[in-house]
C-alpha positions as CSV (number, residue, x, y, z in Angstrom):
1,M,112.5,109.8,115.0
2,L,112.7,109.6,110.9
3,P,109.7,110.6,108.8
4,S,107.8,107.8,107.0
5,S,109.3,106.6,103.7
6,G,105.7,105.8,102.6
7,I,106.6,102.9,100.9
8,N,106.4,100.0,103.2
9,N,104.7,97.8,100.9
10,Q,107.4,97.9,98.2
11,R,109.8,95.2,97.6
12,R,113.6,96.7,97.8
13,E,116.5,94.6,96.1
14,N,119.4,96.7,97.3
15,M,118.6,97.1,101.0
16,E,120.5,95.1,103.7
17,R,118.3,94.2,106.9
18,I,119.3,92.6,110.4
19,D,116.4,90.7,111.7
20,L,115.9,91.5,115.6
21,N,112.7,89.2,116.3
22,G,113.4,86.4,118.5
23,E,114.3,86.1,122.2
24,W,114.6,89.1,124.4
25,Q,114.7,90.0,128.2
26,L,111.5,91.5,129.7
27,S,111.9,93.1,132.9
28,Y,108.9,95.0,134.8
29,S,107.7,96.7,137.9
30,P,104.8,98.9,138.9
31,Q,105.5,102.5,137.4
32,Q,106.6,105.0,139.9
33,D,107.8,107.8,137.3
34,K,106.7,108.9,134.1
35,Y,110.4,109.7,132.8
36,V,113.6,108.1,133.9
37,K,117.2,108.2,132.9
38,L,118.6,104.5,131.6
39,Q,121.8,105.2,133.8
40,N,119.4,105.2,136.9
41,I,117.7,101.9,136.2
42,D,118.8,98.7,138.2
43,F,117.1,95.8,136.4
44,N,118.0,93.5,139.4
45,T,115.2,95.1,141.3
46,M,112.7,94.1,138.9
47,S,111.0,91.1,138.0
48,T,112.8,89.4,134.7
49,V,111.2,86.8,131.9
50,P,112.2,85.7,128.6
51,A,110.3,87.6,125.9
52,R,109.4,86.8,122.4
53,V,109.4,89.8,119.8
54,P,106.9,90.0,118.0
55,G,105.2,89.7,121.1
56,N,103.2,91.1,124.0
57,V,104.1,91.4,127.7
58,E,101.1,89.3,128.7
59,L,101.8,86.4,126.7
60,D,105.4,86.4,128.1
61,L,104.0,86.6,131.6
62,I,101.8,83.3,130.6
63,R,104.8,81.5,129.1
64,A,106.8,82.2,132.3
65,G,104.0,80.8,134.4
66,I,103.3,83.9,136.2
67,L,99.8,84.4,134.6
68,P,97.3,81.4,133.9
69,D,95.5,81.1,130.8
70,L,93.6,84.3,130.4
71,A,90.8,83.1,128.1
72,V,89.5,80.6,131.0
73,G,86.9,81.7,133.4
74,N,87.3,85.3,134.9
75,N,91.2,85.1,134.4
76,I,91.1,88.0,132.1
77,Y,90.6,90.4,135.0
78,L,94.1,89.3,136.5
79,L,95.5,91.8,133.9
80,R,94.0,94.7,135.6
81,E,96.8,95.0,137.9
82,Y,99.6,95.0,135.3
83,E,97.9,98.1,133.4
84,T,99.9,100.3,135.6
85,Y,103.2,98.8,135.2
86,E,106.1,99.6,133.0
87,W,107.9,97.3,130.8
88,W,111.7,96.8,129.7
89,Y,112.9,95.1,126.9
90,R,116.4,94.4,126.2
91,H,118.0,92.5,123.4
92,R,122.0,92.3,122.2
93,F,122.7,91.8,118.4
94,N,125.5,91.9,116.2
95,A,125.7,94.2,113.3
96,P,128.2,94.8,110.6
97,A,129.8,98.1,109.6
98,I,127.5,100.3,108.2
99,P,128.0,100.4,104.1
100,E,129.7,103.5,103.1
101,R,127.3,106.6,102.7
102,H,124.3,104.5,103.8
103,T,122.0,105.4,106.6
104,A,121.3,103.1,109.4
105,E,117.6,102.8,110.6
106,L,116.2,101.0,113.6
107,V,112.5,100.1,112.5
108,F,109.8,98.9,114.7
109,E,106.8,97.8,112.5
110,G,104.5,98.0,116.0
111,L,105.6,99.4,119.2
112,D,102.9,99.4,121.9
113,C,102.6,102.1,122.8
114,L,104.3,104.9,124.8
115,A,107.9,104.0,124.6
116,E,111.4,105.2,124.8
117,V,114.4,103.4,122.9
118,W,118.0,103.5,123.7
119,L,120.7,102.1,121.5
120,N,124.0,101.3,123.3
121,G,123.0,103.6,126.1
122,T,122.1,106.6,124.1
123,S,118.2,107.7,123.8
124,I,117.5,107.4,120.1
125,G,113.7,108.5,120.2
126,A,110.5,108.0,121.4
127,A,107.0,106.4,120.2
128,S,103.6,106.9,121.1
129,N,101.4,105.3,118.5
130,M,101.0,101.6,118.4
131,L,99.1,101.7,115.0
132,V,101.9,102.6,112.6
133,P,105.7,102.0,112.1
134,H,108.5,103.9,114.2
135,R,111.6,104.4,112.3
136,F,114.9,105.7,114.1
137,D,118.2,107.0,112.6
138,V,120.7,105.0,114.3
139,T,123.8,106.1,112.0
140,D,125.8,107.5,114.8
141,T,124.7,104.9,117.4
142,L,125.0,101.4,115.9
143,K,128.5,99.8,116.2
144,S,130.3,97.3,114.2
145,G,130.0,94.3,116.6
146,E,127.9,93.9,119.4
147,N,125.0,96.3,120.2
148,E,122.3,96.5,123.0
149,I,118.9,98.0,122.4
150,V,116.8,98.8,125.6
151,V,113.0,99.7,125.2
152,R,110.9,101.1,127.9
153,I,107.2,101.2,127.7
154,R,105.3,103.0,130.3
155,S,101.6,102.6,131.2
156,A,99.1,103.9,128.9
157,V,96.5,103.7,131.5
158,L,98.5,106.1,133.9
159,E,99.2,108.3,130.9
160,G,95.5,108.5,130.2
161,R,94.5,109.1,133.7
162,E,96.9,112.3,133.6
163,R,94.4,114.4,131.2
164,I,90.8,116.0,132.2
165,P,88.5,115.0,129.4
166,A,86.3,117.9,128.4
167,P,82.6,117.7,128.6
168,F,82.5,117.6,125.0
169,E,84.5,114.8,124.8
170,S,82.8,111.3,124.9
171,A,83.9,107.5,125.3
172,L,82.5,104.2,126.1
173,P,82.2,103.8,129.9
174,C,85.7,102.4,130.7
175,G,87.3,104.4,127.6
176,F,88.2,107.8,128.7
177,E,91.5,107.4,129.4
178,S,91.9,106.0,125.7
179,L,91.1,109.3,124.1
180,A,94.5,110.9,123.6
181,V,96.5,107.6,123.5
182,R,96.8,106.0,120.1
183,K,95.9,102.4,120.6
184,A,93.5,100.2,119.1
185,P,90.3,101.5,120.9
186,H,88.7,97.9,121.4
187,M,91.7,97.6,124.2
188,Y,89.9,99.5,126.8
189,G,86.8,97.2,126.7
190,W,84.1,96.8,124.0
191,D,81.0,94.7,123.7
192,I,82.9,92.4,121.2
193,M,86.5,92.1,122.8
194,P,87.7,92.0,126.7
195,R,89.6,94.8,128.4
196,V,93.2,94.0,127.3
197,V,95.4,97.3,127.5
198,T,98.5,95.4,126.2
199,A,101.9,96.4,125.6
200,G,104.6,95.2,123.7
201,I,106.8,95.0,120.4
202,W,104.1,93.7,118.5
203,R,105.2,93.5,115.0
204,D,108.8,93.1,113.5
205,V,111.5,94.7,114.5
206,Y,115.0,95.2,112.6
207,V,117.7,97.4,111.5
208,Q,118.2,98.3,107.8
209,F,120.9,100.2,105.8
210,L,119.4,102.8,103.4
211,P,121.4,103.6,100.4
212,P,122.2,107.4,99.7
213,T,119.8,107.2,96.5
214,R,116.5,105.4,96.9
215,W,112.7,105.7,96.4
216,R,110.9,107.5,98.8
217,S,107.5,106.9,97.4
218,V,105.8,105.3,94.2
219,Y,102.1,105.6,93.8
220,W,100.2,103.9,90.9
221,A,96.4,104.7,90.5
222,T,94.0,103.8,87.9
223,T,92.1,106.6,86.7
224,A,90.2,105.2,83.6
225,T,89.1,101.9,82.3
226,D,87.2,100.4,79.3
227,A,86.3,96.7,79.8
228,Q,85.2,96.3,76.3
229,R,88.1,97.6,74.8
230,R,90.2,96.2,77.4
231,S,92.1,99.6,78.0
232,A,93.1,101.5,81.1
233,V,94.9,104.8,82.1
234,V,97.4,104.6,84.8
235,F,98.7,107.7,86.9
236,V,102.2,107.0,88.1
237,D,104.0,109.6,90.8
238,W,107.3,109.0,92.2
239,D,109.7,110.3,94.3
240,F,113.5,109.6,95.4
241,I,116.1,111.0,97.6
242,T,119.8,111.3,96.5
243,E,123.1,112.7,97.5
244,E,124.0,113.4,94.0
245,H,123.7,116.8,92.4
246,A,123.9,115.8,88.8
247,I,120.9,114.0,87.8
248,D,120.0,115.6,84.4
249,D,120.9,112.2,82.5
250,W,119.0,109.9,84.8
251,Q,115.9,108.1,84.0
252,V,112.9,106.1,85.3
253,R,111.9,103.0,83.7
254,L,108.2,101.8,84.4
255,R,107.3,98.2,83.6
256,L,103.8,96.5,84.0
257,S,103.9,92.6,83.4
258,R,102.0,89.5,84.0
259,D,102.8,85.9,83.9
260,G,106.1,86.7,82.1
261,R,104.2,89.0,79.6
262,T,105.2,92.6,79.5
263,V,102.1,94.9,78.5
264,H,104.1,98.1,79.3
265,E,107.5,99.4,79.5
266,S,108.3,103.1,79.4
267,L,111.5,105.5,79.9
268,H,110.9,108.9,81.4
269,P,113.5,111.5,82.0
270,V,114.5,113.0,85.1
271,F,114.0,116.6,85.6
272,H,113.7,116.6,89.6
273,T,113.6,114.0,92.4
274,H,110.0,113.9,91.9
275,G,108.0,113.1,88.8
276,R,104.7,111.8,87.2
277,T,103.1,110.4,84.1
278,W,100.0,109.0,82.7
279,V,100.6,105.3,81.2
280,H,97.9,104.4,78.7
281,L,97.3,100.7,78.3
282,Q,95.9,98.4,75.7
283,D,95.0,94.8,75.6
284,V,95.3,94.5,79.3
285,D,92.9,92.6,81.7
286,L,91.1,94.3,84.6
287,W,90.8,93.5,88.4
288,W,87.3,92.8,89.3
289,P,85.6,91.9,92.6
290,R,84.5,88.4,93.4
291,G,81.7,86.9,91.0
292,Y,82.0,90.2,88.6
293,G,85.4,88.8,86.9
294,E,89.0,87.8,87.5
295,P,90.9,89.9,90.1
296,V,93.8,90.3,87.9
297,L,97.0,91.4,89.1
298,Y,100.1,92.9,87.5
299,E,103.6,93.4,88.7
300,A,104.4,97.1,88.7
301,T,108.2,98.1,88.7
302,A,109.8,101.2,88.8
303,E,113.4,101.3,88.4
304,L,115.8,104.6,88.8
305,L,118.7,104.6,86.4
306,D,121.7,106.7,86.3
307,G,123.3,108.1,83.2
308,Q,125.2,104.9,82.4
309,G,121.8,102.9,82.6
310,T,122.6,101.2,86.1
311,V,119.8,100.5,88.3
312,L,120.1,102.5,91.3
313,D,116.9,101.4,93.1
314,T,114.0,99.3,92.2
315,H,110.5,99.5,93.6
316,R,108.1,96.7,93.1
317,C,104.5,96.0,93.9
318,R,101.2,94.4,92.7
319,I,98.5,96.6,91.0
320,G,94.9,95.8,89.6
321,L,93.7,97.9,86.7
322,R,90.5,99.3,88.4
323,T,88.5,102.2,89.0
324,A,86.3,102.2,92.1
325,K,84.1,105.0,93.4
326,L,81.5,105.1,95.8
327,E,78.2,106.9,94.7
328,Y,76.2,108.4,97.3
329,T,73.5,110.8,98.4
330,E,73.4,112.3,102.1
331,V,69.7,111.3,102.7
332,T,67.2,108.8,101.2
333,T,63.7,109.4,101.2
334,P,60.5,108.1,99.7
335,E,60.3,111.2,97.5
336,Q,63.9,111.1,96.7
337,P,65.6,107.6,97.3
338,G,69.0,108.7,96.7
339,E,71.9,106.2,96.5
340,F,74.6,104.5,98.2
341,V,76.7,101.9,95.6
342,F,79.9,101.0,94.7
343,V,80.9,101.2,91.1
344,V,83.9,99.2,89.9
345,N,85.1,99.8,86.2
346,G,81.9,101.5,85.5
347,V,79.6,98.9,86.8
348,K,77.6,98.9,89.7
349,V,78.4,96.1,92.2
350,F,76.2,94.7,95.0
351,A,78.4,94.2,98.0
352,K,78.1,91.0,100.1
353,G,80.5,90.6,102.9
354,T,81.1,91.1,106.5
355,N,82.8,93.3,109.0
356,W,86.6,92.5,110.0
357,V,87.0,92.9,113.7
358,P,90.4,92.1,115.7
359,L,91.9,88.9,115.2
360,D,93.1,88.6,118.5
361,A,93.2,90.6,121.9
362,F,97.0,90.3,121.7
363,H,97.9,91.8,118.1
364,S,101.4,89.9,118.0
365,R,99.1,86.7,117.3
366,D,97.1,88.3,114.4
367,L,99.3,86.7,111.6
368,Q,98.4,83.1,112.8
369,H,94.8,83.7,112.5
370,L,95.0,85.7,109.2
371,K,94.9,83.0,106.4
372,P,92.4,80.8,108.0
373,T,90.2,83.6,108.7
374,L,90.6,84.9,105.3
375,D,89.9,81.7,103.7
376,M,86.6,81.4,105.3
377,L,85.7,85.2,104.0
378,V,86.6,83.8,100.4
379,D,84.7,80.5,101.1
380,L,81.6,82.5,102.1
381,N,82.0,84.3,98.6
382,C,82.3,87.7,100.3
383,N,83.0,90.4,97.9
384,M,83.5,93.2,100.6
385,V,85.0,93.4,103.9
386,R,84.7,96.2,106.3
387,C,87.7,96.9,108.3
388,W,85.9,98.3,111.4
389,G,87.5,101.4,113.2
390,G,87.8,99.7,116.7
391,N,90.9,97.7,115.4
392,V,94.7,98.0,114.3
393,Y,95.3,98.5,110.6
394,E,95.6,95.2,109.1
395,S,99.2,94.0,107.6
396,D,100.1,94.2,104.2
397,A,99.6,90.4,104.1
398,F,95.9,91.1,104.6
399,F,95.8,93.3,101.7
400,D,97.6,91.0,99.4
401,L,95.1,88.4,100.1
402,C,92.4,90.8,99.5
403,D,93.9,91.8,96.3
404,E,94.4,88.4,94.9
405,H,90.8,87.1,95.9
406,G,88.9,89.9,94.5
407,V,87.5,91.2,98.0
408,M,86.8,94.9,98.0
409,V,88.1,96.5,101.2
410,W,86.2,99.3,103.1
411,Q,88.9,100.8,105.5
412,D,87.8,102.7,108.7
413,F,90.3,105.0,110.1
414,A,90.9,103.6,113.9
415,F,88.5,105.9,115.7
416,A,85.2,104.3,117.0
417,C,82.2,105.2,119.3
418,A,84.1,108.3,120.7
419,I,84.5,112.1,120.5
420,Y,88.1,112.6,120.6
421,P,90.2,115.7,121.6
422,D,91.6,118.2,119.2
423,E,94.9,118.0,121.0
424,I,95.6,114.7,119.0
425,I,95.2,116.1,115.6
426,P,98.9,116.4,114.7
427,A,99.5,112.6,115.8
428,V,96.2,111.8,113.7
429,R,97.7,113.5,110.8
430,Q,100.9,111.8,110.8
431,E,99.2,108.4,111.5
432,A,96.8,108.9,108.4
433,E,99.7,110.1,106.2
434,E,101.8,106.7,107.0
435,V,98.6,104.4,106.6
436,V,97.3,106.0,103.4
437,R,100.9,105.9,101.7
438,R,101.2,102.2,103.0
439,L,98.1,100.9,101.4
440,R,97.1,102.9,98.4
441,N,98.7,100.7,95.7
442,H,96.3,97.9,96.7
443,A,93.6,97.5,94.2
444,S,91.4,95.9,96.9
445,L,91.0,99.2,98.9
446,V,87.8,100.9,97.6
447,L,86.8,103.2,100.3
448,W,88.6,105.3,103.2
449,C,86.2,106.1,105.9
450,G,86.9,108.5,108.8
451,N,85.7,106.4,111.7
452,N,83.1,103.9,113.1
453,E,79.6,105.4,114.5
454,I,81.3,108.8,115.6
455,D,78.4,110.9,114.0
456,H,76.1,108.8,116.0
457,T,78.1,109.4,119.1
458,Y,77.6,113.0,118.8
459,F,73.7,112.2,119.1
460,W,74.3,109.6,122.0
461,T,75.8,112.4,124.1
462,G,72.6,114.3,124.1
463,M,74.6,117.6,123.7
464,G,72.9,118.6,120.5
465,I,76.1,119.1,118.6
466,D,76.5,118.8,115.0
467,P,78.6,115.9,113.9
468,N,79.6,118.0,110.7
469,T,81.8,120.2,113.3
470,D,84.1,117.3,114.0
471,K,87.6,118.4,112.9
472,I,89.3,114.9,112.8
473,S,86.8,113.2,109.9
474,R,85.7,116.3,108.4
475,Q,88.9,118.1,107.9
476,V,92.2,116.3,108.9
477,L,91.5,112.8,107.4
478,A,89.5,114.3,104.5
479,E,92.6,116.3,103.5
480,V,95.1,113.5,103.9
481,V,93.1,111.3,101.5
482,R,92.7,114.1,99.2
483,R,96.3,114.9,99.1
484,Q,97.8,111.3,99.3
485,D,95.1,109.3,97.7
486,P,93.2,111.5,95.5
487,F,91.6,108.8,93.3
488,R,89.9,106.9,96.0
489,S,86.5,107.7,97.8
490,Y,86.3,109.0,101.3
491,L,83.4,108.9,103.6
492,P,83.5,111.0,106.8
493,S,81.7,108.4,109.2
494,S,79.9,105.3,109.0
495,P,76.9,105.8,109.1
496,Y,77.5,109.5,107.7
497,V,75.0,112.2,108.9
498,G,75.8,114.8,106.4
499,P,74.6,118.6,106.4
500,E,71.4,117.6,104.6
501,A,70.6,115.0,106.8
502,M,71.0,117.6,109.8
503,R,68.9,120.1,107.8
504,L,66.0,117.5,107.7
505,G,66.5,116.9,111.6
506,G,69.2,114.6,112.0
507,D,67.3,111.5,111.8
508,A,69.5,108.6,111.4
509,N,66.8,106.7,109.5
510,L,67.4,109.1,106.4
511,T,71.0,108.0,105.8
512,P,71.3,105.6,102.9
513,E,73.8,103.7,104.7
514,Q,73.1,102.6,108.4
515,H,74.0,100.1,111.1
516,L,70.6,98.0,111.8
517,W,70.9,97.1,115.6
518,G,67.9,98.7,117.2
519,P,65.9,96.8,119.6
520,R,67.6,93.6,118.3
521,D,64.2,91.6,118.5
522,D,62.1,89.7,115.9
523,F,64.5,89.6,112.9
524,K,61.3,90.0,110.7
525,G,60.0,92.8,112.8
526,A,59.3,96.3,111.7
527,F,62.8,97.7,112.7
528,Y,64.4,95.7,110.1
529,T,61.8,95.2,107.5
530,G,61.0,99.0,107.6
531,S,64.5,100.2,107.1
532,Q,65.1,102.4,104.2
533,A,68.6,101.9,104.2
534,H,70.3,101.1,100.7
535,F,73.4,99.8,102.2
536,V,73.7,98.1,105.6
537,S,77.4,98.2,106.7
538,E,76.5,96.6,110.1
539,I,73.8,94.1,111.1
540,G,73.8,91.0,113.6
541,Y,72.1,88.5,115.6
542,H,73.4,86.3,118.6
543,G,74.7,82.8,118.3
544,C,76.3,80.7,121.0
545,P,79.1,78.9,120.4
546,D,79.7,75.2,120.2
547,R,79.8,73.4,123.6
548,R,83.5,72.5,123.2
549,S,84.3,76.1,122.8
550,L,82.3,76.8,126.1
551,E,84.2,74.2,127.9
552,Q,87.4,75.9,126.8
553,M,86.5,79.2,128.0
554,M,84.7,78.4,131.1
555,E,85.3,76.4,134.3
556,P,83.2,73.2,134.6
557,N,81.2,74.4,137.5
558,Y,80.2,77.5,135.3
559,L,79.1,75.9,132.1
560,W,75.4,75.9,133.0
561,P,72.9,77.4,133.6
562,W,73.6,80.9,132.1
563,Q,71.6,82.6,134.6
564,D,73.3,84.8,137.3
565,N,76.5,83.3,136.0
566,E,79.7,85.3,136.5
567,Q,81.6,83.6,133.8
568,W,79.0,83.9,131.1
569,L,78.9,87.5,131.8
570,T,82.7,87.8,131.7
571,H,82.6,86.0,128.2
572,A,79.7,88.2,127.2
573,V,81.9,90.5,127.3
574,R,82.1,92.5,130.4
575,P,85.3,94.6,130.7
576,L,85.4,95.0,134.4
577,P,84.1,92.9,137.3
578,R,81.8,95.7,138.5
579,M,80.6,97.0,135.2
580,T,76.8,96.1,134.1
581,D,76.8,97.9,130.6
582,Y,76.8,94.7,129.0
583,N,75.2,92.5,131.0
584,Y,72.0,92.5,128.7
585,R,73.5,90.3,126.0
586,I,73.1,86.9,127.5
587,P,69.6,87.4,128.4
588,L,68.9,89.2,124.8
589,M,70.3,85.8,123.2
590,A,67.7,83.9,125.2
591,K,65.1,86.4,124.0
592,Q,66.2,85.7,120.4
593,I,65.9,82.1,120.9
594,A,62.2,82.7,122.1
595,V,61.4,84.7,118.7
596,L,61.5,81.4,116.9
597,F,60.6,78.7,119.3
598,D,58.6,80.6,122.1
599,T,60.4,78.9,124.8
600,V,64.1,78.9,125.8
601,P,65.6,75.5,126.4
602,D,66.6,74.5,130.1
603,N,69.6,72.4,128.9
604,L,72.9,73.6,127.5
605,D,73.0,71.7,124.1
606,D,69.5,72.6,123.3
607,F,70.1,76.1,124.2
608,I,73.3,76.0,122.0
609,L,71.2,74.6,119.0
610,A,68.2,76.9,119.6
611,S,70.4,80.0,119.7
612,Q,72.6,79.1,116.3
613,I,69.4,78.3,114.4
614,S,68.1,81.8,115.7
615,Q,71.3,83.3,114.5
616,A,71.2,81.4,111.2
617,E,67.8,82.2,110.3
618,A,68.2,85.8,111.3
619,L,71.3,86.5,109.2
620,K,69.9,84.4,106.3
621,F,66.8,86.6,106.2
622,F,68.7,89.7,106.3
623,I,71.0,89.0,103.5
624,E,68.1,87.5,101.2
625,R,66.1,90.6,101.9
626,W,68.7,92.9,100.9
627,R,69.6,90.9,97.7
628,Q,65.8,90.5,96.8
629,R,65.4,94.0,96.4
630,K,68.4,94.8,94.3
631,W,69.1,97.5,93.0
632,R,67.0,99.6,95.5
633,T,69.4,98.1,97.9
634,T,73.0,97.8,97.0
635,G,74.7,95.9,99.8
636,I,75.0,94.0,103.2
637,L,77.9,93.7,105.5
638,W,76.8,91.4,108.4
639,W,78.4,91.4,111.8
640,N,80.7,89.5,112.1
641,L,82.9,86.6,110.7
642,R,85.0,85.5,113.5
643,D,85.7,86.4,117.2
644,G,89.1,87.9,118.2
645,W,88.7,86.2,121.8
646,P,86.7,83.3,123.3
647,I,83.2,85.0,123.8
648,I,79.5,84.7,123.3
649,S,78.7,87.0,120.5
650,D,77.3,87.8,117.0
651,A,80.3,86.1,115.2
652,I,79.6,83.1,113.0
653,V,82.6,81.6,113.8
654,D,84.0,81.4,117.3
655,Y,87.8,82.4,118.5
656,Y,88.8,78.7,118.0
657,H,87.7,78.5,114.3
658,R,84.6,76.5,115.3
659,K,81.7,77.3,112.8
660,K,78.1,78.1,113.9
661,L,75.2,77.0,111.8
662,A,74.9,80.5,110.2
663,Y,78.2,79.8,108.5
664,V,76.3,77.4,106.4
665,Y,73.3,79.2,105.6
666,I,75.2,82.3,104.8
667,K,77.5,80.5,102.5
668,R,74.3,79.3,100.6
669,V,72.5,82.8,100.2
670,Q,75.9,84.4,99.1
671,T,76.3,82.6,96.1
672,D,76.4,84.5,92.7
673,V,73.5,83.2,91.6
674,C,70.9,82.6,94.4
675,A,67.2,81.4,94.4
676,M,65.3,82.9,97.4
677,L,61.6,83.1,98.6
678,S,60.4,86.5,99.6
679,E,58.2,87.2,102.6
680,A,54.5,86.5,101.7
681,E,52.3,89.3,100.0
682,D,48.7,89.0,98.8
683,G,48.8,85.4,99.9
684,V,51.9,84.3,98.1
685,H,55.7,83.9,98.3
686,T,57.7,85.3,95.3
687,L,60.5,83.0,94.2
688,I,63.5,85.5,93.2
689,V,66.5,84.5,91.2
690,V,69.4,87.2,91.6
691,N,72.6,87.1,89.3
692,D,75.7,88.9,90.8
693,T,77.7,88.3,87.7
694,L,78.3,90.1,84.4
695,H,77.0,87.2,82.1
696,P,73.4,85.9,81.7
697,V,72.4,82.8,83.5
698,A,69.6,80.3,83.0
699,G,68.5,77.4,85.0
700,E,65.8,75.4,86.7
701,V,64.3,75.8,90.5
702,E,62.4,73.6,92.4
703,V,60.6,74.1,95.7
704,T,59.6,71.2,97.9
705,D,58.0,70.5,101.5
706,A,60.8,69.0,103.6
707,D,58.2,67.0,105.5
708,S,56.1,65.6,102.7
709,G,58.5,65.7,99.8
710,N,55.8,67.1,97.7
711,Q,56.8,69.7,95.0
712,L,55.4,73.5,95.4
713,L,57.1,74.8,92.4
714,H,59.2,73.7,89.4
715,A,60.2,76.5,86.9
716,A,62.9,77.5,84.6
717,F,64.5,80.9,84.8
718,T,66.8,83.3,82.9
719,V,68.5,86.4,84.4
720,E,70.1,89.2,82.9
721,P,73.6,90.2,83.9
722,N,73.8,91.8,87.1
723,G,70.2,91.5,87.5
724,K,67.3,89.6,89.0
725,S,64.4,88.0,87.9
726,V,60.9,86.3,89.2
727,A,60.8,82.7,88.7
728,G,57.2,82.0,90.0
729,S,55.3,81.7,93.4
730,V,54.4,79.6,96.4
731,P,51.0,80.1,98.2
732,Q,51.3,81.1,101.7
733,V,50.7,78.4,104.3
734,Q,50.0,78.7,108.1
735,Q,51.3,75.7,109.9
736,P,55.0,75.7,110.5
737,A,57.0,74.2,107.5
738,M,60.2,74.1,106.0
739,W,60.6,74.5,102.2
740,L,63.6,73.3,100.2
741,I,64.9,75.4,97.5
742,R,67.1,73.4,94.8
743,W,68.5,75.0,91.6
744,K,70.8,74.1,88.9
745,I,72.3,76.3,86.1
746,I,73.4,75.4,82.8
747,D,76.9,74.8,83.5
748,G,75.8,71.9,85.8
749,S,76.3,73.8,89.3
750,A,73.7,72.6,91.8
751,F,72.6,74.7,95.0
752,L,70.5,74.4,98.0
753,N,68.4,76.9,100.2
754,H,65.4,76.8,102.4
755,Y,62.6,78.9,103.7
756,L,61.0,78.7,107.1
757,A,57.5,79.0,106.1
758,G,54.2,79.1,108.3
759,N,53.4,80.6,111.5
760,R,55.6,80.8,114.8
761,P,56.5,79.1,117.0
762,F,58.5,76.2,115.6
763,L,59.4,73.1,117.5
764,L,62.8,72.5,118.2
765,E,62.7,68.8,117.7
766,Q,61.0,69.4,114.6
767,Y,63.8,71.9,113.0
768,R,66.3,69.2,114.3
769,R,64.5,66.7,111.9
770,W,64.8,69.3,109.2
771,M,68.4,69.8,109.6
772,N,69.1,66.2,108.3
773,L,67.9,67.3,104.8
774,L,70.0,70.6,105.0
775,Q,73.3,68.6,104.3
776,I,75.0,70.6,107.0
777,P,78.9,69.5,107.3
778,E,80.6,67.8,109.9
779,D,82.8,70.6,110.9
780,I,79.7,72.5,112.0
781,G,79.4,70.5,115.1
782,S,77.1,67.4,116.5
783,V,74.8,68.9,118.9
784,W,72.0,69.3,116.5
785,R,72.6,65.4,115.7
786,K,72.0,64.4,119.4
């Protein structure tokens, strides 16, 4: 296999490509042997169906009528049989003659997972990582005319069973077979995704012809900005390959432009195939996160010129001029509060956003969900998204959209809730090098994080091992980022339990960044209100999906009641029928309903409504509490935006893109300028207005009682840039009530929020009446109107 070119996100102008996407043949049978010879294979002894590439073998079996709709009922468990199969893809294609002095390269952008590839009967290489592209030199095997490509994918489950996990290692209950196989961790079963150990050619596949002289890498990194002076300094590092010996009269031309205006152009002599420079820019616009300014992007071009000025190769990408840094301490205590805050262009940014989880259990379908899901992210005014470590690495299209919309990206490496064996370190290093080089030019990317919850996993094992001994997060990934992306922050784990926290006893509550799950009880309980975290990167609450979605994912006889219901457990999400680890999730949802209403409804429609209200009020409370204490608190990334499968979960949008009530409430409390009522202290609720923009705001706010219409407060307010202010207060009441909060700012924009006042329990029918005043959009569903 060829080494990575490291320039996946560039646009090349002198490269020919043969698209191999489309219809293939797929043959399959139970796997008998780990390694085979192609000439010994008789495809007539196997079952064969048409296949789509990009695709997944399971989807091909559904299209062929061999498998039913896996989203319905308990059908997902039918895949268990196929986990130990081998899969053979075959495809014929025509190719032109390879251009003179060019290299022919067969590229799989995503190959899941343990594969051998043949071209015209010759083995050209193997793959063992679904998370990165694979490139094979086929210069000597590609023919002018018809060619045949064959790909065998063997069972990742059988491979995982071969090794003996050491007692030191750790995994989720059905995930030990995943530890040495580089697939997305969620595939082996998670509390947010079903067990679907897929196989397939899941991203684009093509043949490309590489010219003898070409770019191997171009890296743009903003090292300094001055917003007032509208200036920036950019570090540019480049590398090319060539067969030519005489290059002393060659040059590199760098250009930055926007909307037809060139803001920089310079020529640099070539002394070596590698070079670098610092570009000093004046009269330029900076890239800002949502709310703090415009996410301005420039077209960045690097041209390689020979002695006659002929352009030999061109590298193009879009960059944003911005500096970004995570400033944090290892611990937070009452005596030394510490810090955990993102600073962009020298300005502290309060992060409002969510966690990005798998878009689909079958990742070949990811792109069809990408834009509608990211549109919702923007609609909710999220300025940050955390790409969770149990997922695949998202496509360039995802990062392009985040660049365009000013959404900062926190990127976990694909490790989660496990202690991995050291034997995978060479593969991890190669994976990280590939991923970092692919994504490092994106302005939206502000943080690399070593993993999800692995520091906490060291505690969960009960072995008393210091997480700072973890080689992958402390050494391997840290070193890759230091070498390949030295101007971007790196956090070893989320949450990170560093040496100082361990010196103080390893108490997870000492870390300034936390995942607040805990007992998942009263959302206003001590676990949440007593947290000392500056930054919460996971926090959530259950919300039942829309009735229409439940009807799509369950058979009619299993729709209700939820108790002792196999299909509710399957969609809750139970990885395998005999597993009970996640069976607590539906009863938990019922208990969370009782927090507000004291009782749990005995019919489906009221259950759905009460659950969605419970979730919406909880998430609204979490966001408001963290925003009200700005700058003691600096960000909240709630869990999560959308489900990647038809399940019952913490997401605020289900797999079918139906929004829960929480979507409306979150959108209202994530506005740049937001008025909120605090919890009562000394008999009064304080009205706090927060301003997450870089200009002062002024306006008027009114609080009224939903039942009587009586005005409880009317006040003018002014808030300094990136600050907060107190606009007034409202006396505490004992009787259950809903207060409507309306405010206008001087540009004429009007906003609505509410506060649930008084003592619990609330009556569901009373809350239903209040919802008529909350301007709930039609697309949220009609259950509450019944």
